[in-house]
N, C-alpha and C positions, 0 to 999 in steps of 0.2 A: 504493499500499500504507499502513495504518495504522500510525502508531506502535507500537502492539502487537507484529503481529507483525515488523518491525523488532528491537525489544527479545527477541523470543523469540528468532529467528535469529539473533543475537548469541549468546545461549547455548547457543542449543547449538552455534553454531561454537566457544566456547570451550571446551567441555567435550568437540568434538571431535580439536582437538588434544592436548588434555591425557590424554584415553583411550586411543589411539593409541601414547604412548610407556610406555602403564603396561601392556597385553595381553602376552599372548603369553608369560611369564615367569614367571607370579604361578601358576600352577594350582595350585589345595589349596590356597591360604594363606589366602587370604578366609574371614571370618565369615560368619555370618546365611545362608549356604548356602540356606534351605527358603523364603526368596522368592524364588528364582530359583525354583519350584514352582508351576508352574499352579495357581490356584483357580478358573478353571471348565472345565465340561467339555467347553464345546461350542469354548473357545478349543485344550483336550488336542486332540481330531478334528484342527481343522484344521492342525494343524501343530505346534501352538504362538507363533501368529502373534497377537499381542494388540494391538500398538498402537493400530492403525485400526481393530480391531475393538469398541468399544468402546458400546454401547445399550442396560448394564444397570449393575448398582450392582458385577459385580466389574471395575468400571475402575478403582476406587480403589485396588487393586493394580499398575494398569497406567500405565494412561495417567488422568489424574485430570482432563482436560478432556471426557471425555465424558461424563458427568456431564448435562450441558447436554440429549441425545438421552432419558433418562428422561421420559417423555412420552408421553401417549398420546393421542393422533387426532385420536380422536373425542370425548373427554372434554372441556367446556366451565369446567371447573374453573383457574382459579389453579395452585391447586397442585398439584406429581405428585409420586408416590412411586412406590420403586422401592424393592425384596428383593433380594436373593443368598441362596444357600447352597452353598458346595461342600464336598466330601469328597473325597479322596484315599486308598488303600488302598496306601501307599507302601510301598518295599524293605522288608523284618527289620523286618517289624512296626512300623510310620512309620505315623503316622496324621498328615493333614495336612485343617484344615478354615478353611472362610474365612465371615466373616458379613459384611453391608455391609448398611448402608440408608442412602437420596440421596433428600434432597426438592428441586424443583426448583423456583423461583417463578418465574413465566412477567414476563418483563423486570427481573429483578432478579438472580438466580444461581440455581444449588448450590450448594447441602451434604451431603454425608455425615457419617459413620464408619464405620469398621471395624474387624476383627480378623482376623488371622492368627494358628494357632495349629497345633504342629509337638511334638506326643508320644512318645515310645519306648515298647516292652513294657516288662517289666522285665528289669532287665538280673543278673548274680551276682554281687556284691561276692568279687572274689578280693584276694587278697594275696601276695609272695612265701612266708609259714609257711601260707599255706591257697590253695597252687592250685588244685585243686579246688571252693575257694570257702568262707566263709564263714558261710553260712547268712542272712549278708544281701541285699537288693535294691536295687535305686536306680535312678532313670530318668534320662532327657534331656530336655529340652524348650523351645521356644524361644517365644518371640510378639511379638507390633509391633500396636500399635494403631493406625492409621491417623485421621486428621480433613483433609481435605477441602473446600475452594473451586471453581466453577469459572466461569465469564461468556460466553456468547457477543460477541464483543465487534462485531459484523457476521450477517447468512443465509449466510456462510460458514465464518467462520473463530470457533473458538473458544479459551480459554486457561484451562489449568488449573493449582493447588498443593497439595502434600498436605504434613503435615510427619508422621515416625512417631515413636514411643516404640518403640524395641527391649529386647528383655531371652532372654539363651539362661541355660539355666544346664546345667551341664554333670554336678554327680553332686545329682538331688533339688533339693532351694533353698540349698545349702548354698556354691557354687560357682558364682557366676555373672558375667554383665557388663552390663552396658547401654551405648544412646546412642539421639541422634538422630542422624533424618536426613530428606527430604525428596526430594519428587518435582515436577517438574514436564514439562507437556506440554500440547500443540497437535493441533489440528483442522482441518483446513481442504477445504473441499469441493468440488469442480467437477463441476457440476450437467451440461455441456456434453459429458462424457465418463461420467457413471454413475459418479462415483470418489470418493472420501477420502482422503485423504493424515493421517498421523499422525505426528508425530515424541514424544519424551519420552526425558526424563534421571531415574535410577531411582538412590534409593537413594547420593543424596552427603548424608555425615555426616560424623562422629568417630571413630574407629576403637574396636573393642573392646577391650579390656584386663582379659583374665582371667588375674589374676596380677598373671604379673610380666610376660606380654608380650601384646603388641596386634595387635590383626588386623584389614585395613579393613575395608569393606564391599564386596558383587559390586555394584558401580559399572555401568550400560550406558545406553549411547546407541541408541537406536533409532528406525528408519525404517521407513515402511508404506504400503501405499495398499490402499485392498480397493475391487473393480472387480465392478458388475453389467453381467454377459455378460448373461443374459435374466428379462429383469421384463415379466409377464404375466398375467392373472389366473389360471392353473391354475399356470403353473410359476416356480421364478427357480435362477436357478445366478449363484454368486458365485464371485470368485477371489483370495486376495489371498495378499502374497508380503510382507516382512519381511525386514530386514538388520539386526543389532545388536551395535555396538562394548562387549563386556562389559573388565573390565581385567583378570580372569586367563587369556585364554585371545582368540584369535585370532578375526575377523571369522565370524559365524552367521548359517548363508540358512535363510529359512524359508517353508513355499509354501502353499498348503491353498486345500480349493474346499467351495464347499454347494451341496448340489442342495437343493430344499424345493418338494413338489408340495401341490397341493391347500391347501396354505398352511396347514399342519396339521404335517406330516412332516418332515422333514430328516432327508438324507444326507451324511456330511463323509470327507476322506479328506485325506490332511496327508504331507511330507518335509521332516525338519531337517538342515542340510545342513553340516560344520562341529563337528558334535558326536561327543568322545569317544565316547558308547557310545547315546545313542538314533538312531532315525533314522525309520520311519513313525509312522501313527497313522488314526485309526477312529476314527468314534464317531456318532450320532445324535443325534434329540431333536427328542422332539414338543411341541406349540403348542396353549393352550388360550384361547380370545378367548370371554370372559363378558362380557356388561355391566355397564362400567364396569370391569376386569377381563382384562390380560393375562397368563396365566403359561404360562413354559418351562421341560421336565423335559429334560433333558440325561445324555446320556451320552458318556461320554471313553476311548477305550484310546492306551496310547505303549508302543511295541514298543523294545526295551533289543537291545543284538546278541548281549548273553553272563549277561544277569539278564532272569529272569519279567518278564515287562510290568507297569505298571500300570492298574490303575482309576480312573475319576474319574467321580460325578455329582456334580449339579448342581440347583438352582432358583430360577427366579425371577420375581419378581412381580412386576408395577407396576400402579399402581391413579389 
């Protein structure tokens, strides 16, 4: 094993020691929870399994090492581009969006830029003197700007890191807080098993301070694997599994599957274990192969136990 994998494993081991000590007793008191919401409908449909399911620009939000997979097999250009956009209609009229772009230079590495945006609908201002409303409205919002780099260390191993600038507003743009955080991730291919292993640590950074109170970010250590169960010209079946150790709850487990037939239509399903309110997921995708261009349109549904389910749409373009 090369020095690169040794360093990455040491980093993840160190975080693994820290996270369990802080998990289980911090539910509901971390800030930046919008960073937990999936930005890609394919990931939503496959049970929220993200860390090993990285082959497009949405990996900026999960595992930056996946940027090295932004490429087209039939292309002869040394520059490969990928674009991704996602939208989720969240609970209580909350809107969650993502935009990302990646350029992958053969033999050099990949660079990506992305943004995650969450906005609420208009809410009425109330005070003790005016409990029914003052006639004014306000909104809350969250933003994260992402800059990431990745490199393929060998034909089987890649590594990536990203830095985030995170900004949250509680009342329009008057009361807010900001901080910096970083992610790190790796991907390891196992061709003999037709599998890919992924590891990542997300949102390591300083606390966010709102007025006089400081709150930590939703840090998480994730390990996942995706395997090709069936792979022939007409049919593909992939299974994926992920285990996560967040800093504000106990371990969480995600499983999912994707069946693709005729190389252009996919059906997906998944389940989440260890989540307070979420359980099963489902979705589908359409794949369009054009000369020099590959596009995907995906839909994902995330079911909740006591609340209405959420709907996600995403589009990916590679060239």
